[in-house]
C-alpha positions as CSV (number, residue, x, y, z in Angstrom):
1,M,101.1,81.3,92.7
2,F,102.5,77.8,92.4
3,A,105.9,77.2,94.0
4,M,107.9,74.0,94.6
5,R,108.5,73.3,98.3
6,M,111.3,71.0,99.5
7,K,112.1,71.0,103.2
8,L,115.3,68.9,103.3
9,N,116.2,69.9,106.9
10,E,114.1,70.0,110.0
11,E,114.6,73.7,110.4
12,I,115.1,76.3,107.7
13,I,115.2,79.0,110.4
14,K,117.6,77.8,113.0
15,Q,115.7,78.5,116.2
16,D,118.8,78.2,118.5
17,S,120.6,80.8,116.5
18,F,118.5,83.9,117.5
19,K,120.7,86.6,119.1
20,S,120.1,90.2,120.0
21,I,122.2,92.9,118.2
22,Y,123.6,95.6,120.4
23,I,124.8,99.0,119.1
24,N,126.6,101.3,121.6
25,G,125.4,99.0,124.4
26,R,121.7,99.2,123.5
27,K,119.6,96.4,122.0
28,N,118.8,97.4,118.4
29,G,117.8,94.3,116.6
30,F,118.4,90.6,116.2
31,S,119.9,88.0,114.0
32,F,119.3,84.4,113.0
33,D,120.7,81.7,110.8
34,V,119.0,80.2,107.7
35,Q,119.6,77.0,105.8
36,L,118.6,76.7,102.2
37,A,115.8,74.2,101.6
38,Y,116.9,72.9,98.2
39,Y,119.4,70.2,97.4
40,R,121.4,71.9,94.7
41,G,122.2,75.3,96.2
42,H,121.7,78.6,94.5
43,Y,123.4,81.8,93.5
44,L,122.2,84.8,95.5
45,S,121.2,86.5,92.3
46,D,118.4,83.8,92.0
47,I,116.6,85.1,95.1
48,D,113.4,86.7,93.8
49,L,112.0,87.6,97.2
50,I,113.3,87.9,100.7
51,E,111.2,89.5,103.5
52,V,111.2,89.3,107.3
53,Y,108.1,89.6,109.4
54,V,107.8,89.9,113.2
55,D,104.4,89.1,114.6
56,G,102.9,89.6,111.1
57,E,104.5,93.0,110.6
58,K,106.9,93.4,107.7
59,I,110.3,94.7,108.5
60,P,111.5,97.4,106.0
61,D,113.9,96.0,103.5
62,E,116.5,98.6,104.4
63,A,116.6,97.3,108.0
64,V,117.5,93.7,106.9
65,T,120.9,92.3,105.7
66,F,121.9,88.9,104.4
67,E,125.3,87.5,105.2
68,L,127.0,84.5,103.4
69,N,130.7,83.6,103.1
70,G,131.7,86.5,105.3
71,K,129.9,89.0,103.0
72,E,127.0,91.1,104.4
73,L,124.7,92.5,101.8
74,P,121.7,94.8,101.9
75,L,118.7,93.0,100.3
76,Y,118.7,95.2,97.2
77,K,122.2,94.0,96.3
78,L,121.4,90.3,96.3
79,K,120.2,90.4,92.6
80,Y,123.8,91.5,91.7
81,A,125.5,88.8,93.6
82,V,126.0,86.5,90.6
83,T,129.1,84.9,91.8
84,E,128.0,84.2,95.4
85,F,126.9,80.6,95.7
86,W,124.7,79.4,98.6
87,S,125.2,75.7,99.2
88,Q,122.5,73.7,100.9
89,V,124.9,72.9,103.8
90,D,126.0,76.5,104.5
91,L,124.1,78.7,106.9
92,A,123.3,82.3,105.9
93,K,122.8,85.0,108.6
94,I,119.9,87.4,108.5
95,R,120.3,90.6,110.5
96,V,117.3,92.8,111.4
97,L,117.7,96.3,112.8
98,M,114.8,97.5,114.9
99,P,114.7,99.9,117.8
100,S,114.9,98.0,121.2
101,G,115.1,94.6,119.3
102,I,112.7,91.9,120.5
103,S,112.3,90.2,123.9
104,G,109.9,87.5,124.9
105,E,107.8,85.3,122.7
106,H,107.4,86.3,119.0
107,E,106.5,84.8,115.7
108,V,109.2,85.4,113.1
109,E,108.6,84.6,109.4
110,L,111.1,84.6,106.6
111,K,109.6,84.7,103.1
112,L,112.3,83.5,100.8
113,M,111.5,82.7,97.1
114,L,114.1,81.6,94.7
115,R,113.9,80.8,91.0
116,I,115.3,77.6,89.6
117,P,116.9,78.9,86.4
118,Y,117.2,75.5,84.7
119,M,113.6,74.4,85.1
120,Q,111.3,76.1,82.5
121,I,107.7,75.5,83.4
122,G,105.8,77.4,80.7
123,P,105.9,78.6,77.1
124,E,106.8,82.1,78.3
125,H,110.0,80.7,79.6
126,S,109.0,81.1,83.3
127,F,111.2,79.4,85.7
128,M,110.2,77.2,88.6
129,P,109.8,79.2,91.8
130,L,111.0,77.6,95.0
131,D,109.6,78.5,98.4
132,S,112.4,78.3,101.0
133,G,110.7,80.3,103.7
134,E,109.5,79.4,107.2
135,K,107.6,80.8,110.1
136,V,108.7,80.0,113.7
137,S,107.9,81.0,117.3
138,V,110.9,82.1,119.2
139,S,111.6,83.4,122.7
140,L,114.4,85.8,123.3
141,G,115.4,86.6,126.9
142,G,115.7,90.1,128.3
143,E,119.5,90.0,128.0
């Protein structure tokens, strides 16, 4: 599938933002910040796909949340967030719950596809897809 790709910042996934999540004193996941890779910003309802992978393994959608403007949403609710605007300069936070979290060196991939609603690219009124994902290698300490 064709998708436009614009990487306006050096990092879409902010590597220095990775932190472990603790629940009742036990490590149970991690979080990281993401910057949109498009100059105009987008409403969250324009997100067509968001997935997180650790070392090539997809994290279940119900274990991932997306936070912007102080509002944390499960992934299935993003399509209903028609008034929440993600500006290119604002960082969103992705939270991933997984038993024991992660420690050491890992490859983390964010698949993030948005649709640009004002760019029709075909006679069937298909809209331009925008690939705003990234894959990074990160190292989290034992904490």
